[in-house]
C-alpha positions in Angstrom: 76.2 -21.7 -77.0 74.4 -20.2 -74.0 70.7 -20.5 -73.5 70.8 -17.2 -71.7 69.0 -18.5 -68.6 70.8 -16.1 -66.3 69.9 -12.9 -68.2 66.4 -14.4 -68.9 65.9 -14.7 -65.1 67.1 -11.1 -64.5 64.7 -9.9 -67.2 61.8 -11.7 -65.5 62.7 -10.4 -62.1 63.0 -6.8 -63.5 59.6 -7.2 -65.0 58.3 -8.5 -61.7 59.7 -5.4 -60.0 57.7 -3.3 -62.5 54.6 -5.3 -61.8 55.1 -4.8 -58.1 55.3 -1.0 -58.6 52.0 -1.2 -60.5 50.4 -3.1 -57.6 51.6 -0.4 -55.3 50.0 2.3 -57.5 46.7 0.4 -57.5 46.8 0.0 -53.7 47.6 3.8 -53.4 44.7 4.6 -55.7 42.3 2.8 -53.4 43.9 4.1 -50.2 43.7 7.8 -51.3 40.6 7.6 -53.5 42.3 8.5 -56.8 39.9 7.4 -59.5 41.3 6.3 -62.9 42.3 7.9 -65.2 43.6 10.5 -62.8 47.4 10.4 -62.3 47.6 12.9 -59.4 45.7 13.8 -56.4 47.5 12.9 -53.2 51.2 13.3 -52.5 51.8 9.7 -51.6 49.9 8.4 -54.6 51.9 10.7 -56.8 55.1 9.2 -55.4 54.0 5.7 -56.1 52.9 6.7 -59.6 56.2 8.4 -60.3 58.2 5.4 -59.1 56.2 3.2 -61.6 56.7 5.6 -64.5 60.4 6.1 -63.7 60.9 2.3 -63.6 59.1 2.0 -66.9 61.3 4.7 -68.4 64.4 2.9 -67.1 63.3 -0.5 -68.5 63.3 1.0 -72.0 67.1 1.4 -71.8 67.9 -1.3 -69.3 66.4 -4.3 -71.1 68.0 -3.8 -74.5 71.4 -2.9 -72.9 71.2 -6.0 -70.7 70.5 -8.3 -73.6 73.0 -6.8 -76.0 75.7 -6.9 -73.3 74.8 -10.6 -72.7 74.7 -11.7 -76.3 77.8 -9.8 -77.6 79.8 -9.7 -74.4 79.5 -11.7 -71.2 76.2 -13.1 -69.9 77.4 -13.5 -66.3 78.6 -9.9 -66.0 75.4 -8.7 -67.7 73.3 -10.7 -65.2 75.3 -9.4 -62.3 74.9 -5.8 -63.4 71.2 -6.5 -63.9 70.8 -7.7 -60.4 72.5 -4.5 -59.2 70.0 -2.5 -61.3 67.1 -4.4 -59.7 68.4 -3.8 -56.2 68.8 -0.1 -57.0 65.3 0.1 -58.4 63.7 -1.5 -55.3 65.7 0.7 -53.0 64.7 3.7 -55.1 61.0 2.7 -55.0 61.0 2.2 -51.2 62.9 5.4 -50.4 61.1 7.6 -52.9 57.7 6.8 -51.5 58.9 7.3 -47.9 60.8 10.5 -48.6 61.7 11.7 -52.1 64.8 13.5 -50.9 66.3 10.1 -49.9 65.9 8.5 -53.3 69.5 9.3 -54.5 71.2 6.1 -53.4 68.7 3.8 -55.2 68.7 6.0 -58.3 72.5 6.2 -58.3 72.9 2.4 -58.0 70.5 1.6 -60.8 71.8 4.5 -63.0 75.4 3.2 -62.7 74.5 -0.4 -63.4 72.5 0.8 -66.5 75.3 3.0 -67.7 77.8 0.0 -67.3 75.4 -2.2 -69.3 74.9 0.5 -72.0 78.6 1.3 -72.4 79.5 -2.4 -72.2 77.0 -3.3 -74.9 78.2 -0.5 -77.1 81.8 -1.7 -76.7 81.0 -5.4 -77.4 78.7 -4.6 -80.4 81.4 -2.3 -81.9 84.0 -4.9 -81.3 81.9 -7.5 -83.1 81.4 -5.1 -86.0 85.1 -4.4 -86.3 86.0 -8.1 -86.0 83.5 -9.0 -88.8 84.9 -6.2 -91.0 81.9 -4.0 -91.1 
């Protein structure tokens, strides 16, 4: 039985990426004088904030799909897809802040990895249910 160390590491790194986006929002707040609780006010701050919120929105799907794929399917493939998702999110974050029109590659990479995890998890869970006679 696996202790799921690989997928645990991917989970922690994905959460660190989210934490990093939060630090960037905080720095942008200071740089552009955006006082809490405001969530808009300067275009570059707005970009940082949207990156953080988009990453949070993605984590809601990514993390359960990652774990279900790993537990019911293959942990190594799940971890690999998770690393691809992380790379996509970092690329998305950097390009979105620099120029929102160039965010597509990072978004696409992370979206495809998430879709693969989601569909893979669905397949493996359905297979487990069928095998168990449910």
